[in-house]
C-alpha positions in Angstrom: -6.3 -20.8 31.4 -8.3 -18.9 29.0 -10.0 -15.4 30.5 -13.4 -15.0 28.9 -14.5 -12.3 31.6 -14.9 -8.5 30.6 -11.8 -6.8 31.7 -10.9 -3.2 31.4 -9.3 -1.6 28.3 -7.1 1.7 29.3 -9.0 3.5 26.4 -12.3 2.5 26.2 -13.3 1.1 29.6 -14.9 -2.2 30.4 -16.0 -2.8 27.2 -13.3 -5.3 26.1 -13.9 -9.4 26.0 -11.2 -11.9 25.5 -12.3 -15.0 24.1 -9.8 -18.1 23.3 -10.4 -19.5 20.2 -12.1 -17.5 18.0 -14.4 -19.5 16.2 -15.1 -17.0 13.2 -11.6 -16.8 12.3 -10.4 -20.5 12.4 -13.4 -21.3 9.9 -11.4 -18.4 7.6 -8.2 -20.2 8.6 -8.9 -23.9 7.7 -10.7 -22.8 4.1 -8.6 -24.1 1.2 -7.5 -20.6 -1.3 -10.1 -21.3 -3.9 -11.7 -18.4 -6.2 -13.7 -17.2 -3.3 -10.8 -15.7 -1.7 -9.3 -14.5 -4.9 -12.1 -12.5 -6.5 -12.5 -10.6 -2.8 -8.7 -9.9 -2.9 -9.0 -8.8 -6.4 -11.6 -6.1 -5.8 -9.1 -4.9 -2.8 -6.5 -4.6 -5.6 -8.3 -2.9 -8.0 -8.9 -0.3 -4.9 -5.0 0.1 -4.7 -4.3 -0.1 -8.4 -6.7 2.6 -9.6 -6.5 4.9 -6.9 -2.3 4.7 -6.9 -2.9 5.5 -10.4 -2.9 8.7 -8.8 -0.7 8.9 -6.5 1.9 11.4 -6.9 0.1 12.5 -10.2 1.8 16.2 -9.9 5.2 13.9 -10.4 3.8 12.8 -13.7 3.0 15.6 -15.1 5.3 18.4 -13.4 7.7 18.5 -16.6 5.2 18.3 -18.9 2.5 20.8 -17.4 4.0 22.8 -14.4 7.4 23.3 -14.8 7.1 24.6 -18.8 4.9 27.0 -16.5 7.2 28.1 -14.7 7.0 26.2 -11.2 9.8 25.9 -9.4 11.7 22.3 -8.2 10.8 23.9 -4.5 7.3 24.6 -5.5 6.8 21.0 -6.8 8.9 19.4 -3.8 5.9 21.1 -1.5 3.4 19.6 -3.6 4.7 16.3 -3.5 4.6 16.9 0.6 1.0 18.0 0.4 0.1 14.6 -1.6 2.1 12.0 -0.7 2.8 13.1 2.8 0.7 15.3 4.6 -2.8 14.2 2.6 -1.9 10.5 2.9 -1.1 10.8 6.5 -4.5 12.2 7.4 -6.3 9.6 5.7 -4.4 6.6 6.9 -4.9 8.4 10.7 -8.3 9.0 10.4 -9.4 5.8 8.1 -7.2 3.6 10.4 -9.4 4.7 13.1 -12.8 4.4 11.2 -11.8 1.1 9.8 -11.2 -0.6 13.1 -14.5 1.3 14.8 -16.5 1.0 11.6 -16.0 -1.5 9.3 -13.2 -2.1 6.2 -15.7 -1.9 3.5 -17.4 1.7 4.2 -14.1 3.4 4.5 -12.5 1.5 1.3 -15.6 2.7 -0.8 -15.1 6.3 0.8 -11.8 6.6 -0.5 -12.6 5.8 -3.9 -15.3 8.9 -3.8 -13.1 11.3 -1.7 -10.5 10.5 -4.3 -12.6 11.2 -7.2 -14.1 14.2 -6.0 -10.8 15.9 -4.9 -9.1 15.0 -8.0 -11.3 16.7 -10.5 -10.8 20.4 -9.8 -7.1 19.7 -10.1 -7.6 19.9 -14.1 -9.2 23.5 -13.5 -6.5 25.2 -12.1 -2.5 26.0 -12.1 -2.5 28.6 -9.0 0.2 26.8 -6.6 -2.2 27.3 -3.5 -5.2 25.8 -5.3 -3.1 23.1 -6.5 -1.5 22.4 -3.0 -5.3 22.4 -1.6 -6.7 20.2 -3.9 -3.3 17.5 -3.9 -3.5 17.3 -0.2 -7.3 16.5 0.2 -7.1 13.6 -3.1 -3.9 12.3 -1.1 -6.2 12.3 2.1 -8.5 9.8 0.0 -5.7 7.6 -1.0 -5.0 7.1 2.8 -8.3 6.0 3.6 -7.7 2.8 0.9 -4.1 2.7 2.2 -5.3 2.0 6.0 -7.7 -1.1 4.6 -7.0 -2.6 1.3 -4.5 -4.8 2.6 -5.8 -5.6 5.8 -9.3 -6.9 4.1 -6.9 -8.9 2.0 -5.2 -10.6 4.8 -8.1 -11.2 6.9 -9.6 -13.6 4.6 -6.7 -15.1 3.5 -5.6 -18.8 4.7 -2.5 -18.6 6.6 -0.5 -21.0 4.8 -1.5 -19.1 1.1 -1.5 -15.6 2.8 1.8 -14.7 0.6 -0.1 -16.6 -2.7 -3.0 -15.0 -2.3 -1.5 -11.4 -2.1 1.2 -11.7 -4.7 -1.0 -12.9 -7.5 -3.9 -10.3 -6.9 -1.3 -7.6 -6.3 -0.9 -8.7 -10.7 -4.2 -6.6 -10.6 -2.1 -3.4 -9.2 0.7 -4.2 -12.0 -1.9 -4.3 -14.8 -3.7 -1.2 -13.4 -0.5 0.6 -13.4 -0.6 0.9 -17.4 -3.5 2.9 -17.5 -1.6 6.3 -16.6 0.9 5.3 -18.9 -1.7 4.8 -21.9 -3.6 7.9 -20.9 0.0 9.7 -20.6 0.8 8.7 -24.3 -2.8 9.7 -25.0 -3.3 13.1 -23.6 0.2 14.7 -22.1 1.3 17.5 -22.4 -1.3 18.7 -25.4 -4.7 17.7 -23.4 -3.5 16.8 -20.0 -6.7 17.8 -18.5 -8.6 14.6 -19.8 -5.5 12.4 -18.8 -7.3 13.3 -14.9 -10.9 13.4 -16.7 -10.6 9.5 -17.2 -9.1 8.7 -13.8 -12.0 10.7 -11.8 -14.7 8.7 -14.3 -12.8 5.3 -13.7 -13.1 5.8 -9.8 -16.5 6.8 -9.9 -18.0 4.0 -12.5 -15.7 0.9 -11.7 -14.0 1.0 -8.5 -17.0 2.6 -6.1 -19.5 -0.1 -7.5 -17.0 -2.7 -6.9 -16.5 -2.4 -3.5 -20.3 -1.2 -2.8 -21.7 -4.2 -4.1 -19.4 -7.4 -4.5 -17.5 -7.0 -1.4 -18.9 -8.5 1.9 -17.4 -6.7 5.5 -14.6 -8.9 6.5 -15.5 -11.7 9.1 -12.8 -11.3 11.4 -13.8 -7.4 12.0 -16.9 -8.6 12.5 -16.0 -11.2 15.1 -13.6 -8.8 16.8 -17.0 -6.4 17.6 -19.2 -9.5 18.7 -21.2 -9.5 15.9 -20.8 -13.0 15.3 -24.3 -13.6 13.6 -23.1 -11.4 10.5 -19.9 -12.9 10.3 -21.5 -16.5 10.6 -23.9 -15.5 7.2 -21.1 -14.2 5.7 -18.3 -17.3 6.1 -21.2 -20.1 5.6 -21.7 -18.8 2.3 -17.9 -19.3 1.3 -18.3 -22.2 3.3 -21.0 -23.8 1.3 -19.2 -22.9 -2.4 -16.4 -24.0 -1.6 -17.8 -27.6 -0.4 -19.3 -27.8 -3.6 -16.2 -27.8 -5.7 -13.6 -29.4 -2.8 -15.7 -31.4 -0.4 -16.5 -31.5 3.3 -13.9 -29.2 5.0 -11.9 -30.4 8.1 -13.1 -29.0 11.9 -11.9 -25.7 12.7 -8.6 -25.5 15.2 -9.5 -23.0 17.9 -6.5 -23.1 19.5 -4.4 -21.0 16.9 -7.0 -18.0 16.7 -7.3 -16.4 19.8 -9.6 -13.0 19.6 -10.1 -10.1 21.6 -13.4 -8.5 21.3 -13.7 -4.7 22.0 -16.7 -2.2 20.7 -13.9 0.7 20.7 -10.5 0.7 19.4 -7.6 0.5 22.1 -5.0 2.9 20.8 -3.1 3.5 23.8 -2.0 -0.6 23.8 -0.7 0.0 20.3 2.1 2.1 21.7 3.0 -0.1 24.9 5.0 -3.2 25.7 5.7 -5.7 22.1 3.7 -3.7 20.4 5.3 -0.2 21.1 8.3 -1.7 19.6 7.4 -3.1 16.7 5.2 -0.3 15.8 8.3 2.2 16.2 11.0 -0.5 14.0 7.9 -0.4 11.0 7.3 3.4 11.5 11.3 4.3 10.9 11.6 1.3 8.1 8.5 3.3 6.1 9.9 6.3 6.6 13.4 5.6 5.0 11.7 3.8 2.6 9.2 6.6 1.8 12.3 9.0 1.4 14.1 6.4 -0.8 13.2 3.3 -2.7 9.0 4.4 -2.4 8.9 8.1 -3.5 12.1 9.3 -3.4 12.9 7.2 -6.9 9.5 7.4 -8.4 8.5 11.3 -7.9 11.5 12.2 -9.5 12.6 9.8 -11.8 10.4 11.1 -14.9 12.1 14.8 -14.3 16.1 12.7 -14.1 14.8 11.0 -17.2 13.7 14.3 -19.3 17.3 15.7 -18.2 18.7 12.8 -20.0 16.8 13.5 -23.3 14.1 11.7 -23.0 10.3 12.5 -24.4 6.9 12.8 -22.7 6.5 9.6 -24.5 9.3 7.7 -23.9 8.8 8.5 -20.2 5.1 7.1 -20.5 5.9 4.6 -22.5 9.0 2.8 -21.0 8.2 3.6 -16.8 4.6 3.6 -17.3 3.4 0.5 -19.3 6.5 -1.6 -20.4 7.8 -1.5 -16.9 4.5 -2.4 -15.0 4.1 -5.5 -17.4 7.8 -6.7 -16.1 6.0 -5.8 -12.4 3.3 -8.4 -13.3 5.9 -11.2 -14.5 7.7 -10.2 -11.1 4.5 -10.5 -8.7 3.9 -14.0 -10.6 7.0 -15.3 -9.9 7.4 -14.1 -6.0 4.0 -16.0 -5.8 5.6 -19.3 -5.9 7.9 -18.7 -2.8 4.8 -18.9 -0.5 5.2 -19.3 2.8 8.9 -21.2 2.4 10.7 -17.9 2.6 10.5 -15.8 5.4 8.8 -12.3 4.3 11.4 -10.2 6.5 14.2 -12.1 4.6 12.4 -11.8 1.1 12.4 -8.0 2.4 16.2 -7.7 3.1 17.5 -9.1 -0.6 14.9 -7.4 -2.6 15.8 -4.2 -1.1 19.2 -4.5 -1.5 18.8 -6.1 -5.1 17.2 -2.7 -6.0 19.7 -0.3 -4.7 22.5 -2.3 -6.5 20.6 -1.6 -9.5 19.3 1.5 -9.4 23.3 2.8 -8.2 24.0 1.7 -11.4 22.7 4.9 -13.0 25.7 6.6 -11.7 27.9 4.2 -14.5 25.6 3.7 -17.2 24.2 6.7 -18.8 22.9 5.7 -22.7 19.3 5.3 -23.3 19.0 1.6 -23.8 21.4 0.7 -20.6 19.1 2.9 -18.8 16.1 1.3 -20.0 17.0 -2.2 -19.0 18.0 -0.7 -15.6 14.7 0.8 -14.9 12.7 -2.8 -16.5 14.7 -4.7 -14.0 14.8 -2.2 -10.8 11.2 -0.9 -11.0 9.7 -4.3 -10.3 11.9 -5.0 -7.6 10.9 -1.7 -6.0 7.1 -2.5 -6.4 7.9 -6.0 -4.7 9.6 -4.7 -1.7 6.5 -2.4 -1.3 3.8 -4.5 -1.5 5.6 -7.0 0.9 6.1 -4.6 3.6 2.9 -3.6 3.0 1.9 -7.5 3.5 4.3 -7.5 6.5 3.2 -4.4 8.5 -0.9 -5.8 8.2 0.4 -9.3 9.7 1.9 -7.0 12.7 -1.1 -6.1 14.6 -4.0 -7.9 16.3 -7.4 -7.4 14.7 -9.0 -5.2 17.2 -6.5 -2.5 15.8 -4.7 -3.9 13.0 -6.0 -0.9 10.9 -4.7 1.4 13.1 -1.6 -0.1 13.4 -1.3 -0.6 9.9 -2.2 3.3 9.5 0.1 4.9 12.3 3.4 3.0 11.1 2.5 3.4 7.6 1.2 7.1 8.3 4.2 8.2 10.4 6.2 6.8 7.1 4.6 9.1 5.0 5.6 11.8 6.7 9.2 11.1 5.0 7.0 12.2 2.1 7.2 15.8 3.5 10.3 15.9 4.6 12.2 13.5 1.5 11.4 16.0 -1.0 13.0 19.1 1.0 16.1 17.0 1.4 15.8 15.4 -2.2 15.2 18.6 -4.1 18.6 19.9 -3.5 20.3 16.7 -3.9 18.9 16.7 -7.1 19.6 20.2 -8.5 22.8 20.6 -6.9 24.0 17.3 -8.9 22.7 17.9 -11.7 25.5 18.1 -13.9 27.3 15.1 -12.6 24.1 12.7 -13.2 22.3 13.6 -10.1 24.7 11.2 -8.1 23.0 13.0 -4.9 19.3 11.6 -5.7 20.4 8.1 -6.7 22.9 7.6 -3.7 20.2 9.0 -1.3 17.7 6.9 -2.8 19.8 3.8 -2.8 21.3 3.6 0.4 19.6 5.4 3.3 16.8 5.0 1.3 16.8 1.1 0.7 19.5 -0.6 1.7 19.2 0.6 5.6 15.3 0.1 5.8 15.9 -3.5 4.7 18.5 -4.4 6.9 16.4 -2.8 9.6 13.5 -5.4 8.8 15.6 -8.4 8.1 17.4 -8.2 11.4 14.8 -6.7 14.2 11.5 -8.0 12.2 8.9 -10.4 13.5 8.6 -14.1 11.7 5.2 -14.7 10.0 6.3 -17.4 7.8 2.8 -20.2 8.3 1.0 -18.5 11.0 -2.2 -17.6 11.6 -2.9 -13.5 12.2 -4.0 -13.9 15.6 -0.1 -16.2 16.1 1.6 -13.3 14.1 0.2 -10.5 16.0 0.1 -11.5 19.7 
């Protein structure tokens, strides 16, 4: 039996209506995968790719700019914590709530503007405290984007093609990752300020207009707010375009798309019952991974390579350009798995494989061997990260999907606060023994453990609609 009567929410009062068989969601899910979804998803991935090019910028520039000026490893760790930790955490919390309350598009566009505004001053100061402030604020802009872009992508994707759409459009992020490598070769270290200037210009001239003028609001979100007429206009345009090339569409299956409509964001529901258990697991997994496979490895890798006699040109060439190209191949190959492979099993396999490769740095110290390890391990790490993004986006219902994504991923980002504080002494104390403390930390508790947790206790998502996986 369905319940179409208003009922009270503990957060919002009598503002929620349960509707069994969301018409808009069902119409979206029965669409074939075409260039309509590819183009929209591509815009969200341009946002991720170009904004993430500024992520942890201090880590790219530190060994070439601020370390020669006398900045200590501890100060570097604090800057990282302020940027990829507290900054992104603040932006995600705020962005998750605002995205669920006011829409996906507005917050995505705001993220690029905020990132550019607060990134610019970093080129004009070497004072530690000012650097900490600007790193925190532009990190908050990144957090706004992270709360929204993957949520939007999954809300427009057909359920049986969601993995393919995500992996193939995420190729764009791998291509975007080449940009800082090229800029590094051009400007670092002599003209390092232009490294920042060009990134800012890209955010304002390219990224912001794409979202502002070419990205419609998510129809799934509009339906969850009771704005069905607006949602209908958007989906009708998609249907008309697809029918012109693919012929008549099948009838929507209302039975697989239960939608709960609410004007406000019922945050308390996120921390109760099945969702409470779900978000706790995801928080733990993200926390361990951000301290390990994600930031714990990437933030210290340039300094590790410089300690192993790599030049700045070699670091930017192999890590930021060549490895980015190998990521493209990794995403493309992974896209063919489609919905045949359960995502939590995929995460477990990739995470363990990455850890095994990274541990080879304990054995192979020559530059050719290190290059091979980097070219194979970095694409695997990116595959783990993006699939965990995708897993998290599908774990919560539309009424608080962005908030659930932001809280779980945001809590994980606190590891970017305590992680560097833990890793810095491990990195420094074992410097004369090949930094083995850092390598083992990021490989074992930072990659193997979170991968095993999600593989064992995560929910199944293969081939299900967003409404089915999220309820």
